[in-house]
C-alpha positions as a LaTeX table, in Angstrom:
\begin{tabular}{lrrr}
\hline
Residue & $x$ (\AA) & $y$ (\AA) & $z$ (\AA) \\
\hline
Ile1 & 109.84 & 87.22 & 120.10 \\
Cys2 & 107.13 & 85.30 & 118.32 \\
Lys3 & 106.85 & 81.66 & 119.42 \\
Ile4 & 105.25 & 80.60 & 116.13 \\
Pro5 & 107.06 & 81.94 & 113.07 \\
Gly6 & 104.81 & 83.34 & 110.38 \\
Pro7 & 105.13 & 83.22 & 106.63 \\
Thr8 & 107.84 & 85.14 & 104.83 \\
Tyr9 & 105.45 & 85.95 & 101.99 \\
Met10 & 101.66 & 85.86 & 101.98 \\
Ile11 & 100.06 & 87.11 & 98.78 \\
His12 & 96.31 & 87.07 & 98.22 \\
Gly13 & 94.54 & 88.13 & 95.05 \\
Thr14 & 91.12 & 87.72 & 93.50 \\
Asn15 & 92.17 & 84.52 & 91.71 \\
Gly16 & 94.32 & 82.86 & 94.32 \\
Ser17 & 96.87 & 82.89 & 97.10 \\
Tyr18 & 100.55 & 82.11 & 97.59 \\
Val19 & 102.18 & 81.52 & 100.98 \\
Lys20 & 105.90 & 80.94 & 101.56 \\
Tyr21 & 107.91 & 80.22 & 104.69 \\
Gly22 & 111.68 & 80.53 & 105.01 \\
Leu23 & 114.36 & 82.72 & 103.46 \\
Asp24 & 116.98 & 82.36 & 100.74 \\
Val25 & 119.16 & 79.49 & 101.97 \\
Gln26 & 122.52 & 80.76 & 100.66 \\
Glu27 & 123.55 & 82.82 & 103.69 \\
Ala28 & 122.67 & 80.13 & 106.23 \\
Thr29 & 124.44 & 77.53 & 104.09 \\
Leu30 & 127.59 & 79.68 & 103.95 \\
Asp31 & 127.40 & 80.31 & 107.71 \\
Gly32 & 127.27 & 76.53 & 108.16 \\
Gly33 & 130.64 & 76.23 & 106.44 \\
Ala34 & 129.53 & 75.06 & 103.00 \\
Val35 & 131.44 & 76.11 & 99.90 \\
Pro36 & 129.27 & 77.59 & 97.11 \\
Glu37 & 129.62 & 75.03 & 94.34 \\
Gly38 & 127.60 & 72.65 & 92.23 \\
Lys39 & 124.23 & 72.79 & 90.50 \\
Asn40 & 122.27 & 72.45 & 93.75 \\
Trp41 & 123.82 & 75.51 & 95.40 \\
Gly42 & 121.03 & 77.84 & 96.53 \\
Arg43 & 118.24 & 75.27 & 96.16 \\
Glu44 & 115.71 & 75.27 & 98.96 \\
Pro45 & 114.59 & 72.15 & 100.78 \\
Glu46 & 111.03 & 71.15 & 99.87 \\
Glu47 & 109.73 & 71.94 & 103.35 \\
Ile48 & 110.10 & 75.69 & 102.72 \\
Trp49 & 108.71 & 75.74 & 99.17 \\
Gly50 & 105.72 & 78.01 & 98.72 \\
Thr51 & 102.13 & 76.83 & 98.53 \\
Ile52 & 99.84 & 78.06 & 95.79 \\
Asn53 & 96.08 & 77.81 & 95.46 \\
Ala54 & 94.86 & 79.67 & 92.40 \\
Glu55 & 92.84 & 79.54 & 89.23 \\
Tyr56 & 94.16 & 80.77 & 85.89 \\
Lys57 & 92.05 & 80.75 & 82.72 \\
Gly58 & 89.78 & 78.11 & 84.23 \\
Val59 & 92.66 & 75.87 & 85.34 \\
Lys60 & 92.94 & 75.13 & 89.06 \\
Ile61 & 96.51 & 75.30 & 90.37 \\
Gln62 & 97.12 & 73.92 & 93.84 \\
Gly63 & 100.18 & 72.53 & 95.57 \\
Lys64 & 103.80 & 73.17 & 96.47 \\
Leu65 & 105.81 & 75.49 & 94.26 \\
Glu66 & 109.61 & 75.23 & 94.17 \\
Ser67 & 111.39 & 78.58 & 94.31 \\
Glu68 & 113.92 & 79.53 & 91.69 \\
His69 & 117.30 & 78.71 & 93.17 \\
Gly70 & 119.52 & 81.65 & 93.95 \\
Asp71 & 123.20 & 82.02 & 93.26 \\
Tyr72 & 124.89 & 85.23 & 94.37 \\
Arg73 & 128.04 & 84.13 & 92.54 \\
Asp74 & 126.45 & 84.90 & 89.17 \\
Tyr75 & 125.69 & 88.46 & 90.27 \\
Phe76 & 129.25 & 89.16 & 91.37 \\
Ile77 & 130.80 & 87.47 & 88.34 \\
Asn78 & 128.65 & 89.65 & 86.07 \\
Leu79 & 129.53 & 92.77 & 88.06 \\
Arg80 & 133.25 & 91.99 & 87.76 \\
Asp81 & 132.98 & 91.30 & 84.04 \\
Ala82 & 131.02 & 94.52 & 83.47 \\
Ile83 & 133.66 & 96.55 & 85.35 \\
Trp84 & 136.37 & 94.93 & 83.23 \\
Gly85 & 134.39 & 95.72 & 80.05 \\
Lys86 & 133.87 & 92.05 & 79.20 \\
Ala87 & 130.07 & 91.95 & 79.64 \\
Glu88 & 126.97 & 94.08 & 79.81 \\
Ile89 & 125.66 & 94.48 & 83.33 \\
Ala90 & 122.78 & 92.02 & 83.83 \\
Val91 & 120.65 & 94.36 & 85.95 \\
Arg92 & 120.71 & 97.92 & 84.66 \\
Pro93 & 120.52 & 100.72 & 87.26 \\
Glu94 & 117.14 & 101.89 & 85.95 \\
Glu95 & 115.77 & 98.34 & 86.34 \\
Ala96 & 116.97 & 98.21 & 89.95 \\
Arg97 & 115.42 & 101.65 & 90.54 \\
Asn98 & 112.08 & 100.47 & 89.10 \\
Val99 & 112.04 & 97.40 & 91.34 \\
Met100 & 112.77 & 99.55 & 94.40 \\
Lys101 & 109.93 & 101.90 & 93.39 \\
Ile102 & 107.49 & 98.97 & 93.18 \\
Ile103 & 108.62 & 97.73 & 96.62 \\
Glu104 & 108.13 & 101.22 & 98.08 \\
Leu105 & 104.65 & 101.43 & 96.53 \\
Ala106 & 103.80 & 97.99 & 97.95 \\
Phe107 & 104.77 & 99.17 & 101.45 \\
Arg108 & 102.74 & 102.36 & 100.97 \\
Ser109 & 99.75 & 100.38 & 99.69 \\
Ser110 & 99.93 & 98.16 & 102.77 \\
Glu111 & 100.29 & 101.07 & 105.19 \\
Glu112 & 97.42 & 103.01 & 103.60 \\
Arg113 & 95.36 & 99.84 & 103.06 \\
Arg114 & 94.50 & 100.81 & 99.50 \\
Thr115 & 95.44 & 100.12 & 95.90 \\
Ile116 & 98.02 & 102.52 & 94.46 \\
Asp117 & 98.41 & 103.13 & 90.74 \\
Val118 & 101.84 & 102.40 & 89.33 \\
\hline
\end{tabular}
């Protein structure tokens, strides 16, 4: 077991880098006995926000970057409503498939240490 935890995400590109520690807080919050409610549900504490250092169109961007807050409830509410015919499903199967394909290509790119065309 590693004595010093590493980043969850570390992304480096030609114009900048982004590093993030920590995971989605919803599961740990539920495990701690909290009830999923309120506008702050799924918001991360500032200490695990990502750090960005980049340049975009000549503008330097550097500092902490708050993650979008997650809320699994919205996913399951939409799934229920789609099954009942009351809503369109928010994430279409082909969109989920495309995301999985990109993730698989990212793993392959990392393993082969090369850029892979999408």
